[in-house]
N, C-alpha and C positions, 0 to 999 in steps of 0.2 A: 346204687351209688351212695345213697344216704346211709344204708346199713354199713357199708364199707368205711365211710368216714366216721361213723359212730364207733366202730371197732377201733379205728385209728386213734380217736380221742381217748378211748378207754385204755388202749395199750400204751399210749404216750404217758398218760397220767400215772398209770401203775408203774411203768418202767422208771420214770423220773422220780416218782415218790420213793421207790426202793433205792435209787441212786442218792437222793437227798438224805435218806435215813442212814445209809452207809457212810456218807460224808460226815453226818452228825456224830456217828459212833467213832469214826476215825479221829475227828477233832477232839472228842471227849477223851479218847485214849491218849492223844498227844499232850493234852493238858495235864494228865497224870504222870507223864513221862518226860520230865523237863530236859533230860540229857538228849533224848531222841528229838525233841521239839527244836532244840538249837540247831540240829543238823538237817531237818526236813521242813520244807515249806509246803503246806497242803491247803487247798481252797476250803474255806469254811462252808458250813451248811447254808448260810445265807446266800452265798454265791451259787450253790447248787440249786437252791430254791428259785433264784432268779432265772436260771437257765430252764428249769422245769416250767416256770410260768410262761417263758417265751414260747416254748413248744406247744403249750396248751392254747395260747393265742393263735399260733399258726394253724393248729387243727380246727379251731373254731372258725377262722377265716375261710379255710378250705370247705368246711361243712356249709357255711353260710352262702358261699359262692354258687353252690349247686342246689340248695334246698329251699331257700326262702324267696317267694315271689316278690316281696317288697324290694328286692335287689334288682329291679328292672325299672325302666323308665318308659313312659308312653310316648312313642314317636309318631303316632297317627292311628287312625282307625284300622281294624282288621279288614283285610281285603280277600275276596273270594274269587278264584279264577276257575274257569270251566274249560274243558277240552274234550275232544272225541278221539277214540282210538280203539285198538283191538288188543286183547291179552294174548301175547305170543309166548308160547312155552317151547323152549328148545330141549330136545332129547339127544344128547351127544354121546357118541361111542368113544370111550377112553380105554378100550382093550389094547393089548400089546400090539395087535396088528396095525393100529393107528400110528405106529412108529416106522412103518414101511416107508422106503425112500423113493417111491415113484412120484411124490410131490415134493416141492422144494421148501425146506430141507427134509420134511417128512409130512405124513398126512395130518397129524394133529396140529402141527404148527401152521400148515396151510389153512386148515379150518379156522384157527384163531385169527389169522390175517384176513380171511374172507369176511368173517363176522364183524371184526373191528371196522372194516371198510364199509360194511352194510348198515351198521347201526345209525349213522347220522341221517340217512335218507328215511329211516323208520321212526324218527323222533315224533313223539306224541302218543306212541303206543306204550304198553307196559310189557316187561320182559321177565321171564324166569328161566332157570336152567336145571334140568335133570341130567345127571351123568350116569352111565351104566357100563359095566363089563360083565362079570359073573353075577353081580347084583347091582342095584340102583339106589341112588339117594338124591334128595333135593339139594342141589349145590347152591343155587341162588334163588331166594324167594322173589315174588313179583315186585317190580319197581319200575317207575318211569324215568328214573335217574340214569341216563346213559353212561355217565362217568363211573357209577357204581357197577353197572353191568359189565363195562369194559374191563374193570379191575378183576372181576370174576373170570372173564374170558381169558385174560392174560395168565391167570393161575391154572388153566387147564393143562393136564399132562396125562400121559398114557399109563402112569403108575399110581394114580390117585384112588383107585378102587382095589382093595386087597384081593377080592375074589376074582380068580382068573376065569376067562371065558368071554362069551359075547351073548348075553341073554336079553334080547330086545323085549321079550315078554315081561320081564321084571320092570323094564322101563315104562312099558305101556300100563302095567298095573298101577305103578306109582303115579303116572300121569293122570289116570282115571281118578285116583283119590284126590290129587291136587286140584283137578278141574272141577270136581264135585263139591269142593269146599266153598264156603260162603265168601271167601276172599277173591275168588275168580268170577268174573262177570260173564254174561251170557254169550257174547261174541268173542270167540277165541280161536287161535290158530296153533296147531301142533306141528313143529318142524323137527323131523327126525334126520340127524346127520350121522352117517356111518359109512363104513367101507363094504358093508353087506356080507362079511365073511364069517363063517363058522357060527351060525346062529343056533340057539337052543329055544325050545318052547314053541308055542303057537300064539303069536301076538294078536290080541283082539283090540280093535280100534275103539277108543273112547269117543264120546259125543263131542266132536269138534271138526273143523276143517283141518285137513292134514296135507303136509308136503313132505315127501321123501327126498333127501338130498344125498347122493352117493359120491364117494371120492375114491381115487386110486385106480390102479390097473393090475399090474403084477410086478412085485419087487421084493427083495429080502428085507427083513426087519433089522433096523440099526438102533441099538440101545446106547444111550449116553447119560451118565449120571456120576457126579462127584469125581471127575477125572478118569472114570472107567468107561470105556466105550468099545464097541465092536458089533459085528453082525451076530445075531442070535442063532445058535445051533439047537437042534432038537434035544440034545442032552442038557441044555441050559447054559452051556459055556459060551463065551464070546470069542470071535475070531476076526482078524483084520482082513481076511480074504472073503469077499462076497461070493466067490465061485466055489468055495470049499464044500466038499461033500457033507451033507447034514445041516447046512444052513437053511433056516426056515424061510420059505418064499410065500408071501401073502398074495392071494388072488382076490381082488375085489369082486363082490357079487352083485353087479349091476342088474343082471337078468332077474335074480331073486327079488331085489328091491322093486323092480318094475312090476313083477307079479304081485307083490304085496300091495303096491300102490293101486293096481287095477282091482284087486280084491276089496280094498277099502274105499274104492271110488275116490282116491286121492291123486294128487299131482306128483310127478317125479321129475327130478332135474339132476344132471351131472354137474357137480361143483366145478369141474374143470372146464366147463363150457358156459359162456354167457356171464351176465352180471347178476349175481345172486340177490343183491340188495334191491335192484329194480324189479326182479321177479317177485320178491316178497311184497314190495310196495304195490305192484299190480294186483297181487292176490288180496291184500288187505283193502285196497281201494274198492274192490267188488263186494266186500262184506259189510254188513250192518255194523255200526260203531257203538261202543259203550260211551257213556257220559261220565267223565271224571271231574271231580271237584276238589279243589285244594284251597285251604284257608291259610293265608299268611298273617301271622300275628303282628299287630301294630306295636307290640311291646318289645323293646330291645334290652337284652341283658347288659348289666353293668358289672358282671362278676369279674371282668378283667381287672378292675381296680382292687378287688379283694385278693385275687390270686397274686397280683403284682406286689401288694403289701406283704402277703404271706412269704413270697420269695425273698423280698428285701429283709424281712426279719430273720429268715433262715440264714441268709448270707451274713447278716450281722452277727448271729450267734456262732456260726461255724468258722468265720474268718476273724472278725474283730475281737470277739470274746476270747477265742483261742490264742490270738497273738498277745492280748493283754495278760492272759494267764501265764503264757510262756515267759513274758518279760518279768513277771513277779517271781516266778520260780528260779530265774537266773540271777536274781539279786543276792 
């Protein structure tokens, strides 16, 4: 942020210095052309310099509002809070089959609703999200802020990974890297949410407690985006008829997911049955807990005053000065 504001100050000074110089040249030219001067009213270089100075002050106020610690006031001592919890890493399937309509309104939306309902009962833990289709990436880093995780969950969609397919192995490989980092604590839970269809590779379980959560049964895939919607055909086209020949029908692989859970000594649950939040709460309750500490600063920022002053000066320059200049030019 400081580098950005420094660039803003430099750019403002240079731009307005050039503008002031051009105003000075124009004023000097008008002084040498009396006939033109009688017909044209042009703001002088002093006026332009004043406006340049105003914008420099605005830039300095914005820079100071975020950069200098003296712009804070001490409202009390720093406080340290401690809590216990588990690091929960979700691996969520966002492949095209998650748009199948055997859940209301489709699988991926149902997953989002279930997770959003489950988060409040899991408060006190930390959460992260990996999404996968043909490839995988870390979508949300670990945080204990439920509102932040909720925003990430609301942004989930079945077209957010460009690589087509359903490669759970990629998701597990990335999960292993995330869990082995020094930002993840010892007691962690891996929650795999998928429809279990069309998998590639041979997923290998990382070192963590694991829960497989399956969703769906058998239904066509319905795609909706930007006013275009329809059931997906094998040739990539959309149709309004779900029973038309060539419409892709997704079949959830609950049996395959159960086999993977048994192989990895993990738990398995069907998301369409029972309370998922309570199930995860029961799982975390039986695990050892990590100790989290958080330090709340006793210093409160007063940068709002500097920002407010900067906005007032900008308003003064853009409105008041422009109106004054316009009234002069109309004389």
